[in-house]
N, C-alpha and C positions, 0 to 999 in steps of 0.2 A: 504494500500500500504506500501511496505517496504521502509525504509529510503533510500534516494539516487535515488529513482525512480521518474521520472517526469511525470506529467500529459500531455495529448495531448494539452490542451490549453496553457501549458507553452512552448510547442515546436512550435506550429503554431501561427503566428501573422497574423493580417489582410493583411500585405504585402506579406505573403507567401501563400495567397489564391487567386486563379484566377477563374473567372466565365466567361465561353464562351458558345456559342451555340453548336458547334459540331466540329469534326475534322475527317479527312479521315484515318489517319494512327495511330495505337496504339503506334508505336515507337515515333512519334512526340508528342503524348499525354504524354508519360512518360518523354520525354525531356522537354516539356513545364512545366509539373508539377514540375520537378526538378530545373527549371531555377532560381527561387528565392534563393534556397540553393547554387547553383553554383555562382550566382551573389554576394552573401554574403560571399563566400569563405568557407562555412561550409562543402561542399563536393567537390570532384574533378570530372573532366570528366571521369576518370577511373571508378568511382563508378557508374556513369550513364551508361556507357558501360556494366558494370557488371550486372546492373539491366536488361538491354535489353537482354543480353546473357542468363540470367536465364529464361526469358520467351521463347526465341528462343529454348532453350534446353529442358525445362520441360513443356512447354505449359502454359496455363493461370492458373497455380496453385495459383497465387497471389490473386485470387478472394476470398474475405471473405464472400460475399453473392452475389446474382445475379447482383447487380449494382455496387459493390464496389471492386476496385482492390487496393491492398496494395503493391506498388512496393518497393522492397528492395533488397539488396544483402548481402552476408556474410560479416561480418566485415573484411575489407581488408586493413586497414591503409589509406584509401582514404576518410575517414570521420573525420573531425577535431573536431566536437562536435555533440552529439546526437541532431538531428534536424528533423523537419517534414515540409512538405508543401502539398498543396492540389489543385487539378484542378477539378472544377465542370463543367461538360458538360451537358447542358440541354437536348441535343439529343443523347449524348453518342458517343462512338468511338468503333469500332469493333476490338476485340482481336482474336487471334487464336481460332479455334473451335467454332467460331460464338458467343462468349460471348461479351456482350456489357457493357462497363463501363460508368457509368455516374459520378462516382467519382474516381479519381486516387489520392491516397495518397502516397507520397514518404516519407519513413522513412530512415533517414541516421543513420546507426548503427555503434557504436564505439566498442561494445563488445556484449557478449551474454546476458547481464542482464539489463543494464541501461534502455532499451526501454520497459521492461515488463509492467510498469505502463501505458505508453502511448498506448501500444498494447491492454491492457485490456479496456482502454477507447474507442479505436476504435471499438472493438468488441461489447462492451455494447451499444455505441451510435448508430452504424449502424445495431445493432440487431433489432432495431425498425425502420421499413420502413418509418414511419411518419417523423422521423428525417431526413432521406435521402431526402424525398420529400420537407420538409421545407427548407433544405439547397439549393436544386436546384431551389426553388422558391424565394430565397433571392434576394432582389433588388440589393445588391452589396456585396462586400467582407467583409465589416465591419459588416453587418447584419449577414452574414454567420458565421463570427468569434464569434459574440455574442451568437449564438446558441450553438456553441461548448463550449464556456466559461461558459455558464449557466448550463452545464451538471452536474447533481447531482454526488457527490463523493460516489462511492460504496466502501465498504470495501473488 
């Protein structure tokens, strides 16, 4: 990783992970996933709206694999610090085009580069479906976080 790029485990803390059974509406899913970052003042409501608008406009392009949606919006001045949070849904939530997310990750972007290390971690980690399964089977948020934190560092 290049200097200045942060790892996913640096951006997500146990308090930024939520584990629930299911949810009816994907919009609420993204809003709930973003809530810890909003509460901490790391992102604004405008950024959340922009993430929702992106899905409304472009469809579920935010899926990085069949179970994982990576919600984000273009850097727009409404993110105060590069940050990430995660919502784990044991039974998932339906997005447009019938896609079902069991993991919604919110990535608060401040620019076009700082997040690349975290993005690589997301792709590497969720590229292995066993990792997704283990996360969803976590007893609680701390256990889920420890799975992310123990991810090997790839060059």
